[in-house]
C-alpha positions in Angstrom: 0.0 0.0 0.0 1.3 3.4 -0.9 2.2 6.0 1.8 -1.1 7.7 2.7 0.0 11.1 1.7 1.0 9.8 -1.8 -2.3 7.8 -2.0 -4.3 10.9 -1.2 -2.6 13.0 -3.9 -3.0 10.3 -6.5 -6.6 9.8 -5.7 -7.3 13.5 -5.9 -6.0 13.6 -9.4 -8.7 11.1 -10.5 -11.5 13.2 -9.0 -12.7 10.1 -7.1 -13.5 12.2 -4.0 -10.5 11.9 -1.8 -11.0 15.3 -0.2 -14.2 14.4 1.6 -12.7 11.1 2.7 -9.5 12.8 4.0 -11.6 15.3 5.9 -13.4 12.5 7.7 -10.1 11.1 8.9 -8.8 14.6 9.9 -11.9 15.1 12.0 -11.6 11.7 13.7 -7.8 11.1 13.9 -6.2 14.5 13.4 -4.2 16.1 10.6 -0.9 14.7 11.6 -2.1 11.1 11.5 -3.1 11.5 7.8 0.3 12.9 6.9 2.4 10.3 8.6 0.8 7.3 6.9 -0.8 6.0 10.1 -4.4 6.4 11.3 -4.8 6.1 15.1 -1.6 4.0 15.1 -2.7 1.7 12.3 -1.5 1.6 8.7 -4.0 2.3 5.9 -4.2 -1.4 5.0 -4.9 -2.3 8.6 -7.7 0.3 8.7 -9.2 -1.1 5.5 -9.1 -4.6 6.9 -10.7 -3.5 10.1 -13.5 -1.6 8.3 -14.2 -4.5 6.0 -14.1 -7.1 8.8 -16.7 -5.0 10.7 -18.9 -4.9 7.6 -18.6 -8.6 6.9 -19.5 -9.4 10.6 -22.6 -7.2 10.4 -23.6 -8.8 7.1 -23.1 -12.3 8.6 -25.4 -11.5 11.5 -28.2 -10.5 9.1 -28.1 -11.9 5.6 -25.9 -14.9 6.2 -28.0 -16.7 8.9 -28.4 -20.4 8.5 -32.1 -19.9 8.1 -31.8 -17.6 5.1 -28.8 -19.0 3.3 -27.8 -22.4 2.2 -24.5 -23.9 3.4 -21.6 -24.2 1.1 -21.4 -27.9 0.0 -20.1 -29.9 -2.9 -23.0 -29.1 -5.1 -22.9 -25.3 -4.5 -19.1 -25.3 -5.1 -19.6 -27.1 -8.4 -22.3 -24.7 -9.4 -20.0 -21.7 -8.5 -17.1 -23.2 -10.4 -19.3 -23.6 -13.5 -20.5 -20.0 -13.5 -17.6 -18.1 -11.8 -14.1 -18.1 -13.2 -11.2 -17.0 -10.9 -7.9 -17.6 -12.7 -5.7 -15.9 -10.0 -7.0 -16.6 -6.5 -5.8 -14.1 -3.9 -6.7 -15.2 -0.3 -5.2 -12.0 1.2 -7.4 -9.7 -0.9 -9.6 -7.2 0.9 -12.2 -7.0 -1.9 -13.7 -9.2 -4.6 -14.4 -7.7 -8.0 -17.0 -9.6 -10.0 -16.9 -8.9 -13.7 -19.6 -9.4 -16.3 -18.8 -9.8 -20.0 -20.2 -8.0 -23.1 -22.5 -9.6 -25.6 -20.9 -12.7 -27.1 -18.0 -12.5 -24.6 -16.6 -15.1 -22.3 -15.1 -15.1 -18.9 -11.4 -15.2 -19.7 -10.8 -11.5 -20.7 -11.8 -10.2 -17.3 -10.5 -13.2 -15.3 -7.0 -12.2 -16.5 -7.4 -8.9 -14.8 -6.6 -10.8 -11.6 -3.0 -11.2 -12.6 -2.1 -7.5 -12.7 -4.7 -5.7 -10.6 -3.9 -4.2 -7.2 -3.2 -6.9 -4.6 -6.2 -5.7 -2.4 -8.5 -7.2 -5.1 -9.4 -10.7 -6.2 -11.1 -10.9 -9.6 -13.9 -13.3 -10.5 -15.4 -13.3 -14.0 -18.9 -14.6 -14.9 -19.2 -17.4 -17.5 -22.6 -17.5 -19.2 -24.3 -20.6 -20.5 -23.3 -21.6 -24.1 -19.6 -20.8 -23.9 -16.3 -22.1 -22.7 -16.8 -25.1 -20.3 -20.6 -24.5 -20.6 -20.7 -24.7 -24.4 -23.1 -27.7 -24.3 -25.6 -25.7 -22.3 -28.4 -23.9 -24.2 -28.3 -20.1 -24.3 -30.7 -18.3 -21.9 -33.0 -15.7 -23.3 -34.4 -14.2 -20.1 -32.1 -11.8 -18.2 -34.0 -12.4 -15.0 -33.1 -16.1 -15.2 -29.5 -15.3 -15.9 -29.3 -12.9 -12.9 -30.9 -15.4 -10.6 -28.5 -18.2 -11.6 -25.5 -15.9 -11.1 -26.7 -14.6 -7.8 -27.2 -18.1 -6.5 -23.7 -19.2 -7.8 -22.0 -16.2 -6.2 -23.3 -16.9 -2.7 -20.2 -18.9 -1.6 -17.9 -16.3 -3.1 -19.5 -13.4 -1.2 -19.5 -14.8 2.3 -16.3 -13.4 3.8 -15.3 -10.2 1.8 -16.9 -7.1 0.5 -17.5 -7.2 -3.2 -18.1 -4.9 -6.2 -19.5 -5.5 -9.7 -18.0 -4.4 -13.1 -20.0 -4.9 -16.3 -19.2 -3.9 -19.8 -22.0 -3.2 -22.3 -24.6 -6.0 -21.9 -22.6 -7.1 -18.9 -23.6 -3.8 -17.2 -27.3 -4.9 -17.3 -26.6 -8.4 -16.1 -24.5 -6.9 -13.2 -27.3 -4.5 -12.3 -30.0 -7.2 -12.4 -27.8 -9.6 -10.4 -27.3 -6.8 -7.8 -31.1 -6.4 -7.5 -31.6 -10.1 -7.2 -29.0 -10.3 -4.4 -30.6 -7.5 -2.5 -34.2 -8.7 -2.9 -33.5 -12.4 -2.2 -30.5 -12.4 0.1 -30.2 -8.9 1.6 -26.7 -8.5 0.0 -25.6 -5.5 -2.0 -22.3 -4.7 -3.8 -20.3 -1.9 -2.1 -19.9 -0.3 -5.6 -21.1 -1.0 -9.2 -19.0 0.0 -12.2 -20.8 0.1 -15.5 -19.1 0.5 -18.8 -20.4 1.6 -22.3 -24.0 1.1 -21.4 -27.0 3.5 -21.4 -29.1 3.3 -18.2 -31.5 0.3 -18.2 -34.5 2.6 -18.3 -33.1 5.0 -20.9 -34.9 5.5 -24.2 -31.5 5.7 -25.8 -30.8 2.1 -24.9 -29.8 -0.3 -27.7 -32.6 -2.4 -29.2 -32.6 -4.1 -32.5 -34.4 -2.1 -35.2 -38.0 -3.0 -35.4 -37.6 -4.9 -38.7 -38.9 -8.4 -38.3 -37.3 -9.6 -41.5 -33.7 -8.8 -40.6 -31.5 -11.7 -41.4 -28.6 -12.8 -39.2 -26.2 -11.3 -41.7 -28.0 -8.0 -41.5 -28.0 -8.0 -37.7 -24.3 -8.8 -37.5 -23.5 -6.1 -40.1 -25.6 -3.6 -38.0 -23.7 -4.5 -34.8 -20.4 -4.1 -36.6 -21.4 -0.7 -38.1 -22.1 0.8 -34.6 -18.9 -0.6 -33.2 -20.4 -3.3 -31.0 -17.8 -6.0 -31.8 -14.1 -6.1 -30.8 -11.8 -5.4 -33.7 -9.7 -8.6 -33.2 -12.9 -10.6 -34.1 -14.0 -8.6 -37.1 -10.5 -9.1 -38.6 -10.5 -12.8 -38.1 -13.1 -14.8 -40.1 -12.7 -18.0 -38.2 -13.0 -16.4 -34.8 -16.0 -14.4 -36.0 -17.9 -17.5 -37.1 -17.4 -19.0 -33.6 -18.4 -15.7 -32.0 -21.6 -15.1 -34.0 -23.9 -17.7 -32.3 -23.0 -16.3 -28.9 -23.4 -12.7 -30.1 -26.8 -13.4 -31.6 -28.1 -15.0 -28.4 -26.9 -12.2 -26.3 -28.2 -9.5 -28.6 -31.7 -10.9 -28.3 -31.2 -11.3 -24.5 -30.2 -7.6 -24.1 -32.6 -6.3 -26.7 -35.6 -8.0 -25.0 -34.7 -6.6 -21.6 -36.9 -3.8 -20.5 -36.7 -1.9 -17.2 -39.1 0.9 -16.2 -37.9 4.2 -14.8 -37.8 3.6 -11.1 -39.9 6.0 -8.9 -37.1 5.9 -6.4 -33.6 4.4 -6.1 -33.5 0.6 -6.0 -29.9 0.4 -4.8 -27.9 2.3 -2.2 -24.3 1.6 -3.3 -22.0 3.9 -5.2 -22.2 3.7 -9.0 -19.5 4.7 -11.5 -19.9 4.9 -15.3 -17.1 4.5 -17.8 -17.5 5.2 -21.5 -15.4 5.7 -24.7 -15.3 9.2 -26.2 -16.5 7.8 -29.5 -18.9 5.2 -28.0 -22.6 4.9 -29.1 -23.7 4.8 -25.5 -24.9 8.3 -24.7 -27.3 8.4 -21.8 -25.1 7.5 -18.8 -26.5 10.3 -16.5 -29.7 8.3 -16.1 -27.8 5.7 -14.1 -28.0 8.0 -11.1 -31.7 7.3 -10.9 -30.8 3.7 -9.9 -29.0 4.4 -6.7 -29.0 6.7 -3.7 -25.3 6.3 -3.4 -22.5 8.3 -5.0 -22.4 8.7 -8.8 -19.7 9.7 -11.2 -18.7 9.3 -14.9 -15.4 8.9 -16.6 -14.9 9.4 -20.4 -11.9 7.7 -21.9 -10.5 8.0 -25.4 -11.8 5.3 -27.8 -15.0 3.6 -29.1 -17.3 1.0 -27.5 -14.3 -1.3 -26.7 -12.1 1.5 -25.4 -11.2 -0.7 -22.4 -8.9 -2.9 -24.7 -6.5 0.0 -25.0 -3.8 -0.8 -22.4 -3.7 2.7 -21.0 -7.5 2.7 -20.5 -7.4 -0.7 -19.0 -4.8 0.5 -16.5 -6.9 3.5 -15.6 -10.0 1.3 -15.0 -8.1 -1.0 -12.6 -6.6 1.9 -10.7 -9.9 3.8 -10.5 -11.8 0.7 -9.4 -9.2 0.1 -6.6 -9.4 3.7 -5.4 -13.1 3.7 -5.3 -13.3 0.6 -3.2 -10.6 1.8 -0.8 -12.4 5.1 -0.3 -15.7 3.2 0.3 -14.1 1.0 2.9 -12.5 4.0 4.6 -15.7 5.9 4.9 -17.2 2.8 6.7 -14.7 3.0 9.5 
């Protein structure tokens, strides 16, 4: 962990909200504590662990009672391993980041984040039906069913650490619906949700297929490519593209058939951060603030719908996510 003074300066440059967090600590522990890198005699990492341990204890006493949760057994572990991919386990992590793929995507891209992300995070990536080790399973066309399966599979993963969601494009909607499912069924909520390249679920600007019932598969694929909804490494590789098309088509229908009414009040209370490419077709990110009563901010990065594949943008995402989670944990203390 960086010296607190350096960490404060770096965070301030990102506009994540370090000033308000630092003021909390100065009020509670005094100005000198912040500048020396210790807080009440503890290092920043020790404070984070104490704050998170307290939160997990409180959660265990409410949501994780034996009457409301099933115990982790062989069957639930198998289900979790089928749906959740963690390539780089990190037992000493303070947070767990759960990532949700874009339309047609698999779990590997985000699972690899675990190799180079800050050591306070352990990364898990969602594997949807019909791909990778689940290739024999049929695609699911109901986002509520998808979210319910993911929420159930995540339960063993969420028992002992605070967690956050990151979803790109269609993955943002699955992340959001999974968060709702966890809250409604299990009284669990992410400490933060990060959505990328996705209009708000209730926005009129949200992507839907044109209302042309006679569109062929070829026309749909062409339309998606025209608006930049497919990674370039696939559009330039015919063999990969042919493997990708069935998954893409299934997910396009899944996302296009998902409707969410404008909420009369916030349905979540966690912080929410939006990321988007400067040349992206997603344009109504402001409406995401209707979803939550927590903090809200937007970051625009150079690039198109797949801006996150640019190494400098990926690096920014990882650092920004880490800082948000550290700040959230600090404000709990």
